[in-house]
MISEMAR-737410 format. One record per residue: x, y, z of N, C-alpha, C in turn. Coordinates in steps of 0.001 Angstrom, whole numbers, plus 500000, padded with zeros to 6 digits. Layout:
REM MISEMAR-737410
XYZXYZXYZ
...
This chain:
REM MISEMAR-737410
478757483976502079479277485209501464479348485000499950
478554485761499206478479485594497754479524486464497055
480055485920495966481033486634495151480467486875493756
480838487985493176480544488272491772481879488512491085
482068487886489945483342488019489232483181488937488034
484101489887487914484051490872486838485328490809486017
485227490946484698486451491048483884487252492274484290
488543492168484196489407493294484543489018494545483767
488729494388482484488407495552481650487157496273482151
486189495503482658484948496094483166485219496924484419
485992496354485337486335497080486561487215498291486258
488089498134485272488981499241484900488163500406484344
487193500130483506486349501181482938485532501869484028
484981501079484948484182501642486034485038502555486916
486203502071487301487080502831488194487547504127487538
487868504050486265488282505248485528487164506303485550
485922505860485359484786506787485379484642507460486749
484908506697487810484822507266489160485848508390489325
487069508143488907488117509163489063487860510374488161
487323510153486988486953511275486115485857512105486771
484886511412487385483796512116488068484320512948489235
485443512510489833486081513281490907486690514571490373
486974514598489091487641515757488513489097515523488204
489535514251488245490926513945487904491171514152486412
492313514698486020492672514732484604492719513288484066
492423513085482786492382511718482231493631510888482518
494806511479482383496036510703482621496130510275484085
495739511151485004495761510807486426494720509740486737
493542509873486126492482508889486345492924507507485862
493611507478484737494098506208484192495157505590485100
496061506426485616497116505925486494496529505430487813
495651506218488433495035505813489697494259504507489528
493585504375488403492862503140488101493813501963488017
494944502165487372495912501079487198496456500609488545
496711501564489457497229501193490774496202500342491526
494946500773491517493916500011492236493683498637491614
493620498583490294493361497299489633494518496330489814
495741496855489876496898495967490105496772495295491476
496210496017492432496000495447493756494999494302493703
493869494536493043492857493480492924493396492288492143
494121492561491075494686491467490286495642490626491117
496404491267491981497399490559492783496801489927494036
495474489991494159494815489329495279494811490125496561
495211491404496500495214492255497696493913493054497675
492812492353497965491475492906497786491205494112498681
491918494208499798491672495306500734492103496658500182
492969496665499156493513497928498650493120498211497201
492143497481496694491724497666495312490500498553495199
489567498162494332488384498989494077487515499144495312
487686498267496299486934498408497557487263499724498250
488387500349497895488792501617498503488154502836497831
487504502642496709487027503784495927486113504718496719
485152504156497426484218505021498154484934505831499225
486000505278499812486780506021500797487453507239500188
488005507076498975488622508211498292487578509284497971
486411508847497538485358509794497176484898510580498405
484737509894499524484293510600500740485321511649501172
486600511323501063487640512303501411487638513477500428
487432513175499163487377514226498145486209515177498409
485065514614498793483888515445499068484121516364500259
485012515980501151485324516821502312486550517707502047
486932517794500774488064518639500352489388518211500984
489519516908501233490774516410501793491612515674500756
491107515597499521491883515103498386491727516100497251
492841516511496684492861517426495545492908516583494278
491834516620493499491731515759492320492666516193491191
493061517457491174493934517956490105495124518694490714
496027517960491370497118518601492111498250519100491221
498989520046491756500225520516491130501384519819491842
501690518599491430502747517808492073504089518353491613
504995518592492566506229519277492178507376518938493124
508588519093492603509793518944493410510022520241494184
510232520117495504510463521315496315511870521361496902
512610520271496790513994520234497260514698519134496471
515968519371496094516600518387495206518117518452495269
518747517281495181520174517154494909520301516209493714
521522515844493367521694514964492209521004513619492389
521006513081493603520457511740493813519233511711494710
518807512856495229517658512889496131516700514000495738
515471513884496231514477514938496009513378514810497045
512713515913497294511475515909498074510370516434497176
509269515711497143508131516055496294506958516476497170
506292517571496786505056517998497428503899517540496551
503034516686497125501930516118496348500719517003496229
500747518177496863499652519149496755498302518540497152
498327517602498098497079517016498582496435516053497608
497173515616496597496601514744495572496450513300496015
495865512511495155495770511073495380497172510484495462
497440509738496514498728509063496602498938508096495455
497842507619494877497881506716493727498546507380492523
498546508691492508499161509459491426500492510070491881
500516510538493127501710511212493646502896510260493751
502667509055494287503773508116494501504430507674493191
503674507337492136504334507012490864505130508185490294
504629509403490475505358510595490051506726510628490730
506725510369492040507973510403492802508899509252492414
508327508074492191509166506933491820509807507146490452
509120507800489543509723508103488238510956508995488412
510878509926489347512032510790489614513182509958490163
512873509064491099513908508197491672514572507349490589
513767506827489680514292505986488600515182506799487662
514752507997487312515554508831486412516889509198487051
516878509486488331518135509786489021519032508553489071
518414507391489296519190506150489347519825505839487995
519122506144486923519677505903485586520981506669485388
521053507854485949522227508707485759523295508453486823
522861508333488080523831508314489185523919506982489936
523120506004489527523180504696490166522079504447491172
521623505501491838520491505356492756519746506680492847
518486506585493226517664507779493409516750507580494596
516587508633495402515790508556496629514880509767496714
513598509514496904512629510614496913511697510479498110
511618511532498901510637511591499986509466512447499510
508292512161500053507066512829499597506297513387500787
505878514633500665505013515260501658503688515653501010
502672515886501857501389516415501393500716515482500380
500677514204500722500040513218499851498900512534500603
498364511471500002497300510665500592497617509186500385
496696508339500790496847506885500691497321506486499293
498406505682499196498995505423497871498758504021497320
497790503287497893497512501948497373498517500945497901
498844499931497088499806498925497532501228499423497262
502092499191498236503487499620498093504160498900496932
503736497665496671504357496874495617504265497492494239
503190498211493968503032498830492642504205499753492340
504547500579493301505576501597493083506970500977493024
507225499993493890508531499332493877508745498571492572
507682497993492025507798497230490776508083498122489574
507797499413489688508163500326488603509664500313488377
510434500203489460511899500164489349512358498831488782
511700497754489178512060496419488680511963496364487164
510974497045486620510797497066485155511976497711484444
512800498449485205513976499119484637515279498432485062
515183497151485457516354496406485946516959497065487169
516095497533488049516525498163489292515853497488490476
516425497688491638515788497283492888514902498437493328
513653498138493649512710499176494037512363499105495511
512253500267496139511876500366497544510761501400497666
509702501053498375508636502026498605508030501803499981
507654502897500607507029502814501925506197504062502156
505285503975503100504428505116503423503991505045504867
503817506203505484503177506164506788501671506246506598
500927506082507678499471505979507556498805506422508843
497478506454508805496696506891509966497083506110511212
497183506776512361497594506091513594496539505104514093
496848503828513957495968502756514416496716501748515277
498055501872515319498903500863515949499513501413517236
499445500603518284500060500972519558501476500414519617
502480501223519931503836500698520105503867499640521214
504902498860521235505076497843522272504906498461523664
504078497815524470503740498213525845502730499362525914
502386499977524778501502501148524830500042500760524650
499174501658525063497745501514524825497230502802524190
498020503299523228497683504533522526498099504393521076
497235504795520185497539504712518750498531505814518374
499716505410517968500738506396517604501320506173516212
501151505000515645501725504677514340500662504104513416
500934504181512115500060503542511153500495502096510916
499803501433510018500231500089509619501519500161508797
501848501350508317503149501719507736503820500625506897
503265500334505711503831499273504874505171499646504253
505959498620503973507221498788503253507323497688502201
507990498001501104508154497023500040509557497097499463
510142495916499263511418495771498552511156494833497379
511511495241496172511262494425494983512559494210494213
512830492932493881514077492544493221513772491811491920
514355492220490810514131491486489561514855490144489584
514306489191488861514945487889488680515037487612487182
515516486437486832515668486093485412514482485305484891
514491483985485127513400483132484656512192483170485589
512390483631486798511303483688487770510708485094487832
509490485213488372508930486548488639509776487273489679
509625488582489779510381489339490785510077488854492202
511046489001493077510823488773494502510303490088495076
509103490045495643508458491264496124508071491075497590
508748491791498460508472491728499900507645492955500235
506336492786500269505394493892500452504580493586501697
504793494356502758504147493991504014503869495208504893
502829495068505695502577496045506743503545495772507889
503846496806508659504694496613509832503849496406511086
502534496342510911501627495947511985501405494442511889
500813493865512931500522492430512899499612492099511723
498772493049511328497901492879510156497535494251509629
497333494352508337496879495605507738495426495858508133
495055497124508263493683497461508624492691496901507607
493127496816506341492241496274505307491794494861505600
492632494088506290492248492714506637491152492707507693
491176493700508585490072493822509541488790494210508824
488913495074507805487739495488507047487132494301506304
487982493423505769487487492218505096486748491329506093
487318491169507293486678490357508325485347490971508757
485298492302508816484048492978509177482971492696508142
483334492791506864482348492543505809481846491105505846
482766490197506144482409488772506172481846488348507519
481835489271508500481351488988509858482077487795510464
483407487838510370484249486777510890485201487341511949
485619486526512919486595486996513905487975487109513275
488837487899513888490214488020513434491100487134514317
492275486734513835493168485908514658493647486635515910
493969485878516935494554486458518136495897487106517785
496193488208518439497468488880518216497425489996517205
496254490236516617496135491324515650495771492653516321
494912492583517345494367493818517909494189493703519414
494055494854520047493731494903521463492589495892521666
491829495701522742490721496614522998491227497892523661
490304498797524002490701500099524534491398500000525894
491284498822526525491947498603527807493268497858527664
493667497586526404494931496896526168494838495386526259
493635494851526223493423493402526292493241492856524881
493929491764524557493823491182523227492389490834522859
492056490996521563490688490771521109490671490154519714
489622489383519421489433488823518081488246489482517371
487770490582517900486637491321517315487158492254516224
486736492062514955487244492924513879486778494367513986
485796494626514869485274495975515051485954496712516208
487034496122516732487670496676517922488175498098517721
488676498401516514489199499757516279488098500807516410
486903500450515972485786501391516055485393501659517507
485740500719518376485385500842519798486523501442520618
487558501965519948488643502623520655489867501771520880
489880500569520334491042499698520456492123500070519463
493141499228519360494254499514518453494806498231517856
495479498382516727496215497271516143497526497093516905
498096495913516770499377495621517417500496495609516382
501728495896516788502846495846515840503095494411515367
503809494280514273504248492974513802504963492254514941
504523491043515268505067490320516408504070490221517549
503095491119517562501978491131518517502357491547519927
503320490870520561503730491274521909505248491140522036
505780491632523128507235491684523300507863490296523206
507220489290523819507775487942523799507869487370522388
507028487869521477507032487384520099507634488397519122
508337489384519662509097490281518798508391491544518364
507381492005519110506663493212518675507561494443518637
508630494429519448509560495567519425510236495694518068
510351494579517336510935494623515988509947495243514994
508671494827515092507651495448514248507509496922514537
507558497276515810507502498681516214508683499452515626
509870498859515669511057499517515112510966499716513613
510471498701512904510299498826511455509291499926511128
508191499955511875507165500973511643507711502369511919
508524502495512967509138503789513279510042504252512146
510804503312511566511694503666510453510897504179509261
509765503530508966508908503973507859508373505371508135
507922505600509354507355506902509720508390508011509581
509602507740510027510664508748509985511103509038508549
511333507979507757511762508176506369510662508818505519
509418508434505774508315508941504957507899510356505330
507954510684506611507345511945507046508274512909507765
509042512436508746509958513355509432510963513904508424
511371513055507488512341513467506465511736514396505423
510458514196505107509851514937503991509113516204504410
508671516249505666507849517374506094506373517046506133
506033515760506058504640515331506193504308515143507667
503061514854507967502668514553509336503166513170509730
503502512998510973504025511718511453503324511332512758
503513510061513134502948509566514381501467509846514509
501018510362515658499583510573515880498991511740515098
499838512512514410499343513655513648498953513293512202
499182512055511787498825511656510415497304511699510265
496788512373509237495328512476509094494687511119508823
493499510885509360492833509589509183492361509383507748
492349508103507317491854507802505971490340507919505908
489665507694507027488199507768507033487759509225507099
486672509513506393486226510905506283485457511389507500
484923510448508299484112510873509435484966511325510620
486283511107510550487195511617511560487968512789510981
488045513859511723488746515049511252490251514925511502
491079515535510650492529515536510896492844516255512199
493973515959512828494355516663514054494384518176513846
493985518891514883493913520354514783495282521012514865
496297520228515266497642520794515436498670520045514579
498498520038513251499397519251512389500853519691512530
501746518723512378503186519025512422503788519040511023
502965518752510003503437518732508629502268518834507678
502463518346506456501410518389505439501060516977504989
499778516637505078499292515359504569500034514165505141
500083513083504361500878511931504749502111511861503853
503075511026504243504341510985503528504682509619502974
505509509605501957506024508374501355507547508482501227
508161507330500997509590507295500695509813506252499618
510485506648498537510681505759497395512133505763496955
512607504620496531513994504519496102514170503546494955
515181503799494150515533502912493039517051502789492986
517541501563492824518980501312492738519282500488491498
520163500994490667520578500257489475521407499042489875
521012497877489399521746496653489731523157496707489181
523306497254487976524645497270487384525555498308488038
525038498967489060525912499781489892526690498931490886
526306497661490991526943496742491925527601495549491212
526905495018490195527437493921489393526599493861488123
527053493167487085526238493082485862524845492541486163
523830493162485575522447492782485860522184491308485532
522785490820484445522566489424484061523096488470485126
524242488816485727524803487980486791523877487980488007
523394489159488356522492489259489509521241488418489285
520637488548488113519401487800487834519643486298487848
520807485885487329521147484453487349521209483960488788
521830484729489653521946484295491044520627484474491811
519801485410491386518461485491491974517674484225491643
517781483777490395517112482523490016517632481354490846
518940481344491063519540480269491861519049480351493311
518966481563493833518454481785495199517031481249495312
516193481632494358514784481216494382514669479691494264
515415479105493331515367477654493126515730476904494408
516765477380495078517201476690496298516165476819497410
515583477980497567514599478162498626513320477374498333
512938477288497079511752476509496714511966475016496950
513224474594496956513542473176497158513756472832498632
513541473772499524513800473542500945512939472408501501
513512471651502397512759470605503084511745471267504012
510531470753504017509476471365504825508973470391505884
508389470936506919507835470116507998506678469274507480
505816469899506692504668469221506086504979469009504609
505051467764504137505394467517502733504393468094501740
503186468416502214502173468990501326502323470509501194
503252471088501955503460472529501886504873472832501415
504997473863500606506290474263500069506632475674500556
507917475967500583508351477314500935507842478300499869
507275479378500330506714480385499417507723481510499236
508012481846497995508896482973497690508089484260497811
508605485297498479507853486550498588507417487072497216
506130487338497081505575487821495817505005486721494956
505316485467495268504852484346494445503324484193494449
502665484263495614501198484143495596500530485263494800
501062486482494954500468487613494230500642487464492723
501787486944492298502009486718490868501028485684490342
500787484633491125499842483587490711498433484154490600
498046484983491572496738485638491510496623486485490250
497675487225489947497661488139488807497448487375487500
498127486241487362497963485428486154496536484883486062
496029484403487187494696483788487205493587484808486984
493665485919487706492574486890487624492573487659486319
493733487802485696493761488450484380492953487640483372
492923486331483556492183485446482634490746485209483082
490561484988484386489257484539484876488406485640485487
488980486808485690488230487905486268488549488116487738
488021489206488265488299489615489645487035489434490480
487112488637491549485929488427492395485746489552493407
484517490006493569484176491006494583483007490473495397
483033490687496717481927490223497548480744491172497415
479571490691497798478327491452497671478426492844498285
479015492923499478479083494203500186479832495235499353
480917494822498728481704495745497908480941496125496640
480310495156496007479536495441494783478421496439495090
477703496212496186476623497131496566477162498530496855
478301498599497526478927499878497844479308500623496564
479866499903495602480286500533494343479075500974493521
478011500206493567476802500606492838476168501851493453
476181501947494781475696503162495440476564504357495066
477865504115494973478797505171494575478488505635493149
478215504682492266477880505023490878476632505895490811
475624505564491633474398506364491651474690507790492117
475545507922493132475897509254493635476595510083492563
477481509442491812478286510153490821477620510209489450
476470509545489339475702509516488084476518508936486937
477127507786487230477826507019486195477179505634486137
477395504860485063476791503525484966477184502639486136
476213501867486632476464500950487740477437499845487309
478069499234488341478989498140488080478222496937487540
477046496696488123476224495578487644474755495885487883
């Protein structure tokens, strides 16, 4: 599997051109580009520029509004519901998080649910917006139904990621950004491109039998909840995913469960929607609403230091702080560039030809 490495600035310029070609206003194109590039920089390759062609295909089928009228449709002092007008979740979610942050600045916390949106990239991007303001950030979204609840053989939930981000002092933020499925669908897509099997416990076939075939979803199979099976705690992953679905969509008026529209363009949305688009849930909490921010950061540093010093089973392995690998990737790739595999480069070059913009390479 061959890799090509591109400077961040090169990928940023290319991605911006793609969003402009979609008809996004310049500010939206710049923001959407930043969300995708932050994913690639942080080593989450499944949610970066590799997603561009998927957004374009949805836009061509009129399932993404490139120039949405994003607006508040319900509001109290500390809460709001935002209608994304079918826009890119990459733009809608930051809009909503800014509202949550502004409310938190005044009242200590802010909570915003979002309806009528689309795929919003990595949850960590939005939660980290709050961290930059000395706040705790929370972000989550529901997604296309690919996951079977515990004991089920029917896709009813998405991979439904959630993220909690906490600022620290001398250390990078602690960022817990995870899918509530055993694995994100993007990891299956990476395995498909590399023609590699997936680990046991990630997926089951259409008959409910465990499988290591990364193409199982295309054949009617499903992903498994975090925990894989009941004996290993899948009911907990199922519960977490249910909470994301309810907060993101039942609360906001978006589609939930099996009614969430698919991210792929070749599958049509359900004919009997129960809401609008997909939903998100975002929150921001001021640290000094609980204790002085400096005290909290000092103790966060102490927390991190102690966990990093934990005794390990293998002396060659150390306890990893949530968000630490992504921070390391971000530092490295900002200097050395972002690697993309051949399949992704070819896909992006074909996309450039379609949109009549300069090729990536």
